[in-house]
C-alpha positions in Angstrom: -33.4 -31.0 14.3 -35.9 -33.0 13.2 -33.2 -36.0 12.3 -32.1 -35.4 16.1 -35.3 -35.1 18.0 -37.2 -37.8 16.0 -34.9 -40.7 17.4 -34.8 -39.4 20.5 -38.9 -39.3 21.1 -38.8 -43.3 19.4 -35.8 -44.1 21.9 -37.8 -43.1 24.8 -41.4 -44.2 24.0 -39.6 -47.6 22.9 -37.8 -47.5 26.2 -40.9 -47.4 28.1 -42.6 -50.1 25.9 -39.8 -52.3 26.9 -39.8 -51.3 30.6 -43.4 -52.3 30.5 -43.5 -55.4 28.0 -40.7 -57.3 30.2 -42.0 -56.9 33.3 -45.0 -58.0 31.8 -43.7 -61.2 29.6 -41.8 -62.1 33.2 -44.9 -62.2 35.3 -47.1 -64.1 32.6 -44.2 -66.7 32.7 -44.5 -66.8 36.2 -48.4 -67.1 36.3 -48.4 -70.3 33.8 -45.7 -72.0 35.4 -47.6 -70.9 38.8 -50.8 -72.3 37.6 -49.3 -75.8 36.2 -47.4 -76.0 39.7 -50.7 -75.4 41.7 -52.1 -78.4 39.5 -49.3 -80.3 40.4 -50.2 -79.7 44.4 -53.3 -80.6 44.3 -52.3 -84.2 42.1 -50.0 -84.6 44.7 -51.9 -83.9 47.8 -54.6 -86.5 46.5 -52.2 -89.0 46.2 -50.5 -88.7 49.3 -54.2 -89.1 51.0 -54.7 -92.4 49.3 -50.7 -92.8 50.3 -51.4 -92.4 53.6 -53.4 -95.6 54.3 -50.7 -97.6 51.9 -47.8 -96.8 54.8 -46.9 -96.9 58.3 -44.2 -95.9 60.1 -42.7 -99.8 60.7 -43.8 -100.5 56.7 -47.0 -102.1 55.0 -49.6 -101.8 57.0 -52.6 -104.8 57.7 -54.2 -104.9 54.2 -51.3 -102.5 52.9 -50.8 -104.8 49.7 -54.3 -104.2 48.2 -53.9 -100.3 49.1 -50.1 -100.4 47.5 -51.6 -101.8 44.2 -54.4 -99.6 44.2 -52.1 -97.2 44.7 -50.4 -98.0 41.8 -53.1 -98.3 39.6 -54.1 -94.6 40.4 -50.7 -93.6 39.3 -50.6 -95.5 36.4 -54.2 -94.1 35.2 -52.3 -90.6 36.0 -49.2 -91.3 34.0 -51.4 -92.6 30.9 -53.6 -89.7 31.0 -51.2 -86.8 31.6 -47.9 -88.5 30.7 -46.6 -87.3 34.0 -44.6 -89.3 36.1 -45.4 -89.9 39.5 -44.5 -91.8 42.5 -44.5 -92.4 46.5 -41.3 -92.9 47.8 -40.5 -93.8 51.4 -38.1 -92.1 53.4 -35.3 -94.1 52.4 -36.2 -93.3 48.8 -37.4 -96.7 48.4 -41.0 -96.5 45.7 -43.6 -97.7 47.6 -45.9 -97.3 44.2 -44.4 -95.4 40.9 -45.5 -95.2 37.3 -43.9 -95.8 34.9 -42.1 -98.7 36.4 -39.0 -98.1 35.1 -38.8 -94.4 36.5 -36.2 -93.6 39.6 -36.3 -91.0 41.9 -33.2 -89.0 40.4 -30.0 -89.0 42.7 -29.6 -85.1 42.3 -30.9 -82.2 41.0 -34.3 -80.3 40.9 -36.3 -83.6 41.9 -33.7 -84.7 44.8 -34.1 -81.1 46.1 -37.9 -81.6 45.7 -37.8 -85.2 47.5 -35.6 -83.6 50.5 -37.9 -80.6 51.1 -41.1 -82.4 51.8 -39.1 -84.8 53.9 -38.8 -81.6 55.9 -42.8 -81.3 55.9 -42.8 -78.7 53.2 -44.3 -79.0 49.4 -42.1 -77.3 46.8 -44.6 -75.0 45.6 -42.1 -72.5 44.2 -39.7 -74.6 41.9 -37.3 -72.4 39.6 -38.7 -70.6 36.7 -38.7 -72.7 33.0 -38.1 -70.5 30.4 -39.2 -71.6 26.7 -35.7 -72.1 26.0 -35.2 -74.4 28.7 -35.6 -78.2 27.9 -36.5 -79.1 31.5 -38.9 -80.9 33.8 -41.0 -79.8 36.3 -40.9 -81.4 39.9 -43.4 -80.9 42.8 -43.1 -82.8 46.1 -45.8 -83.2 48.6 -45.4 -84.8 52.2 -47.1 -88.3 53.4 -48.1 -87.5 56.8 -49.4 -89.8 59.2 -49.9 -89.1 63.1 -47.7 -85.7 62.3 -44.7 -87.3 61.0 -43.5 -87.6 57.5 -43.5 -91.0 56.4 -43.2 -90.8 52.7 -42.9 -88.4 49.8 -45.1 -88.1 46.4 -43.3 -86.4 43.7 -44.4 -85.9 40.5 -41.9 -85.4 37.2 -43.8 -83.1 35.0 -42.9 -82.6 31.3 -42.9 -78.7 30.4 -43.3 -78.6 26.5 -46.7 -77.3 27.0 -46.1 -74.8 29.2 -43.2 -73.6 27.4 -45.2 -73.6 24.1 -47.6 -71.6 26.3 -45.2 -69.1 27.7 -43.9 -68.9 23.9 -47.0 -67.8 22.6 -48.1 -65.5 25.4 -44.7 -63.8 24.4 -45.5 -63.6 21.1 -48.9 -62.0 22.0 -47.3 -59.6 23.9 -44.5 -58.6 21.2 -47.2 -58.0 18.6 -48.6 -55.9 20.8 -45.8 -54.3 21.4 -45.1 -53.5 18.2 -48.3 -52.4 17.3 -48.0 -49.9 20.1 -44.7 -49.0 18.7 -46.0 -47.9 15.4 -48.7 -46.1 17.1 -45.9 -44.6 19.0 -43.6 -43.9 15.8 -47.0 -42.3 14.0 -47.2 -40.0 17.0 -43.7 -38.9 17.3 -43.9 -38.3 14.0 -46.8 -36.0 14.3 -45.4 -34.3 17.3 -42.1 -33.4 16.0 -43.5 -32.1 13.0 -45.8 -30.4 15.4 -42.9 -28.7 17.9 -40.8 -28.1 14.9 -43.4 -26.3 12.4 -42.5 -22.9 13.9 -38.9 -23.3 14.2 -39.1 -24.6 9.9 -41.0 -21.7 9.2 -38.7 -19.7 11.5 -35.6 -20.6 9.5 -37.4 -20.2 6.1 -37.9 -16.4 7.1 -34.6 -15.6 8.5 -32.8 -17.3 5.4 -35.4 -14.8 3.6 -34.3 -11.6 5.1 -30.2 -12.6 5.0 -30.8 -13.1 1.5 -31.9 -9.4 1.2 -35.9 -9.6 1.4 -36.4 -7.6 4.2 -40.3 -7.7 4.4 -40.3 -11.5 5.1 -42.0 -12.3 8.1 -43.4 -15.5 10.2 -46.6 -16.4 9.3 -49.0 -17.7 12.0 -48.6 -21.5 12.8 -48.8 -24.0 15.2 -46.5 -25.5 18.1 -45.8 -24.9 21.2 -46.5 -21.9 23.3 -43.0 -20.9 23.5 -42.5 -21.2 19.8 -45.3 -19.2 19.1 -44.5 -16.7 21.4 -40.8 -16.7 19.6 -42.3 -16.1 16.0 -44.2 -13.2 16.9 -41.0 -11.5 18.8 -38.8 -12.4 15.6 -41.6 -10.6 13.6 -41.2 -7.7 16.1 -37.7 -7.7 15.9 -37.4 -7.8 12.0 -40.1 -4.7 12.1 -37.3 -3.0 14.0 -34.6 -3.6 12.2 -36.4 -3.1 8.7 -37.5 0.2 10.4 -34.0 0.9 11.7 -32.6 0.3 7.3 -35.2 2.2 6.4 -34.2 5.3 8.0 -30.6 4.6 7.2 -31.6 4.5 3.4 -33.7 6.9 4.0 -30.9 9.4 5.5 -28.4 8.1 3.0 -30.4 9.1 0.1 -31.7 12.7 1.3 -28.0 13.3 2.4 -27.0 12.5 -1.2 -29.2 14.2 -2.5 -29.0 17.4 -0.7 -25.1 17.5 -1.4 -25.6 17.8 -5.1 -26.7 21.0 -5.0 -24.0 23.1 -2.9 -21.5 20.1 -4.7 -22.6 21.6 -8.2 -22.4 25.4 -7.1 -19.0 24.3 -5.8 -17.5 23.5 -8.6 -19.2 26.0 -10.7 -17.5 28.5 -8.6 -14.1 26.9 -9.0 -14.4 26.9 -12.7 -15.2 30.2 -12.6 -12.3 31.3 -10.4 -10.2 28.9 -13.1 -11.1 31.8 -15.5 -8.2 34.2 -14.2 -5.8 31.6 -13.5 -3.2 29.7 -15.7 -5.0 26.8 -17.6 -2.1 24.8 -16.4 -2.8 25.2 -13.1 -2.0 22.5 -10.7 -4.5 23.2 -8.2 -7.4 23.9 -10.5 -6.8 20.7 -11.8 -6.9 19.2 -8.4 -9.6 20.7 -7.1 -11.5 19.9 -10.2 -10.6 16.0 -10.2 -11.6 15.6 -6.2 -15.2 17.6 -7.0 -15.7 15.0 -9.7 -14.6 12.0 -7.7 -17.1 13.4 -4.7 -19.9 13.7 -7.2 -19.4 10.2 -8.2 -19.5 8.7 -4.9 -22.4 10.6 -4.2 -23.9 9.1 -7.1 -23.1 5.6 -6.3 -24.5 6.3 -2.6 -27.5 7.5 -3.9 -27.6 4.1 -6.2 -26.5 2.1 -3.5 -29.9 3.1 -1.2 -32.0 3.3 -4.1 -31.1 -1.1 -5.1 -31.3 -1.9 -1.6 -35.0 0.0 -1.1 -36.4 -0.8 -4.6 -38.5 -3.5 -5.0 -37.4 -6.1 -7.8 -39.5 -6.9 -10.9 -38.6 -10.3 -11.2 -39.6 -12.5 -13.8 -38.5 -15.0 -16.2 -35.4 -13.5 -18.2 -33.2 -14.5 -21.0 -30.0 -14.1 -19.2 -28.0 -15.1 -22.3 -29.5 -12.5 -24.6 -28.6 -10.1 -22.0 -25.5 -10.8 -21.0 -24.6 -10.8 -24.4 -26.1 -7.2 -25.0 -24.2 -5.5 -22.3 -21.3 -7.2 -23.7 -21.6 -5.6 -26.8 -22.3 -1.8 -25.0 -18.9 -2.5 -23.3 -16.5 -3.6 -26.0 -16.4 -0.3 -27.8 -14.8 1.2 -24.5 -12.9 -2.1 -24.0 -11.0 -1.8 -27.6 -10.7 1.6 -26.2 -8.1 0.3 -23.6 -6.8 -2.4 -25.5 -8.8 -5.0 -23.5 -10.6 -7.7 -25.9 -14.0 -8.3 -24.6 -15.5 -11.9 -25.6 -18.7 -13.7 -25.2 -18.7 -17.4 -24.7 -22.3 -18.2 -23.1 -25.4 -19.8 -24.0 -28.8 -18.7 -24.2 -30.2 -19.4 -20.8 -33.2 -18.3 -18.9 -33.6 -17.5 -15.1 -35.9 -15.8 -12.5 -34.6 -12.1 -12.3 -35.3 -8.3 -12.6 -33.8 -8.0 -16.3 -33.1 -4.1 -14.9 -31.1 -5.3 -11.9 -29.4 -7.5 -13.9 -28.1 -5.1 -16.6 -27.0 -3.2 -14.1 -25.2 -5.8 -11.5 -23.3 -6.9 -15.4 -22.5 -3.2 -16.3 -20.8 -2.8 -12.2 -19.0 -6.4 -12.9 -17.7 -5.8 -16.3 -17.1 -2.0 -15.7 -14.7 -3.5 -12.6 -13.2 -6.1 -15.1 -12.0 -3.8 -17.7 -10.6 -1.6 -15.1 -8.2 -3.6 -14.0 -7.1 -5.5 -16.8 -4.2 -4.4 -18.8 -4.1 -3.6 -22.2 -3.5 -6.8 -24.5 -5.4 -9.2 -22.1 -8.7 -10.6 -22.2 -11.9 -10.5 -20.6 -14.6 -13.3 -20.8 -18.1 -13.3 -20.1 -19.7 -16.8 -20.3 -23.7 -18.2 -18.8 -24.3 -21.8 -18.2 -26.9 -23.5 -16.7 -26.4 -26.1 -14.0 -29.1 -27.9 -11.8 -31.7 -25.1 -10.4 -29.7 -22.1 -11.2 -27.7 -20.1 -13.7 -24.4 -18.8 -13.7 -22.7 -15.7 -15.5 -19.1 -15.5 -14.9 -16.8 -12.8 -15.5 -13.3 -13.3 -16.0 -10.7 -10.7 -16.0 -6.8 -11.1 -16.8 -5.7 -8.6 -14.1 -3.7 -9.3 -11.2 -6.3 -10.9 -9.1 -6.2 -10.5 -5.4 -4.8 -12.1 -2.1 -6.9 -14.7 0.3 -7.6 -11.7 2.4 -8.6 -8.9 -0.2 -11.2 -11.5 -1.8 -12.5 -11.6 2.2 -13.4 -8.0 1.5 -14.0 -7.6 -1.7 -17.8 -6.1 -2.0 -17.3 -4.0 1.0 -18.8 -0.7 1.0 -15.9 2.2 0.4 -13.5 -0.8 0.5 -10.4 -0.6 -2.3 -7.6 -2.5 -2.5 -4.4 -1.0 -1.3 -2.5 -1.9 -4.5 -5.2 -0.3 -7.0 -6.1 3.0 -4.8 -4.9 4.9 -8.2 -7.7 3.7 -10.5 -10.8 5.5 -10.4 -13.7 4.5 -8.3 -15.7 5.1 -5.3 -15.6 1.1 -3.8 -19.8 1.0 -4.2 -19.9 -0.5 -7.6 -19.7 -4.3 -6.2 -21.9 -3.5 -3.3 -24.5 -2.0 -5.7 -24.7 -5.4 -7.7 -24.7 -7.4 -4.5 -27.8 -5.6 -3.7 -29.8 -5.4 -7.5 -28.8 -9.2 -7.5 -29.9 -10.1 -3.8 -33.5 -8.1 -4.5 -34.3 -11.3 -6.8 -32.6 -13.8 -5.0 -29.7 -13.6 -6.8 -26.0 -13.8 -5.7 -22.3 -12.6 -6.4 -19.1 -14.3 -5.5 -15.7 -13.8 -6.8 -12.5 -16.2 -6.8 -9.2 -16.6 -8.1 -9.2 -17.2 -11.5 -6.4 -19.4 -13.5 -4.0 -18.6 -14.7 -4.4 -15.4 -13.1 -7.1 -12.7 -12.6 -10.2 -12.5 -10.7 -13.4 -14.4 -11.4 -16.8 -12.9 -10.4 -20.1 -15.4 -10.6 -23.4 -13.7 -10.3 -25.8 -16.9 -9.6 -29.5 -16.8 -10.1 -32.6 -19.3 -10.1 -33.8 -20.8 -12.9 -37.3 -20.4 -11.2 -39.4 -18.3 -8.6 -38.1 -19.0 -5.2 -41.5 -20.9 -3.2 -43.0 -19.8 -0.5 -41.8 -21.7 2.7 -44.2 -20.5 5.5 -43.4 -17.1 5.7 -45.1 -13.7 4.4 -44.3 -11.2 2.4 -45.5 -7.7 3.5 
């Protein structure tokens, strides 16, 4: 979620900065050019005032030669100082005075357009904007008015190199300011995203902890928006209610299993007494005894499952290799009795877990493998470390399971329809999963190659770190 929220915030902030920066850059360029245009207008107005006395309707006035010479001298000095071409042109385009001498009024383009506009009595005070990448010149024209009529036009032809350089420097300053603002925005976006998502991360960690069996995990108080803080409080209340319901369920199962043991034991005793008066080979008595013992096993497993889900794990660093080898040795006698080879092929590895719970889980998995492995086949147990986890693999040589059966394995009271004749209650693997989950372990199943079933017990190599949630 952070990877989606943070780019969104950055894009929005960059869009805001661009929306502010682009108009600012455009207005700054326009202001710089307008400043130059105003200067040129002032210059042309001053020259136009001088030109009024050097021209009249019919041509040069009396003494006009001296005045034209003075006007030409003024234009030459103006060009020498500012390197700006300037000239006074009559209505037909003839030059009255100009500097430099070889400069001509453009026959077309912006210069000619400015000249024609001035002939109409208007100053060209709004020339087209010059951008830094355009190598253009700036034309400004002012009319020379005498007795209310336009008798000539003053035209200036200015280079734009200095103007474009100033605009470019201004843009670079704006870009630098925008970049600095963007860096600040990035930092603010990172902090904002972290602040907003902190309760979400804490909530995710607590949810994962509960999903893996740590029912006492709760969301610790954290910052963030008020809505998310309310969500964390609601989550804690929900987790409390769920834990209470599960506790009541476990207590009911444990109490029911315990309370049913006494009536069942009395019932089996009375069956034995009744059997004294019947033939020893009575099939009815044998069937009743078998079902009674099966019911007793189911009650024992129910009680074991309730205790496994309720009791807290005494997790610590455990020598998994030695523990697994010990359990293999304990089951080897039963395996030989059934004609099954039970082999240990593991290594000395350590992991984080409850030794007692791990032993019970291994017993359940090995027992399940021996039940379904026919004589002459082999059951192998191995242990190995991989990254941050340790895996204990129990692989049998039985018939295996289909994809649909693999999806249901470990469900309470579930047994494959093909193996209903094998003794068991269907709770052994559920108990194993509950025992492993208490210390952060998992139990998974897959097909073995070329046949059989592979059960994998996975444990962490070190204690899982607390990630923003509290165990109460």
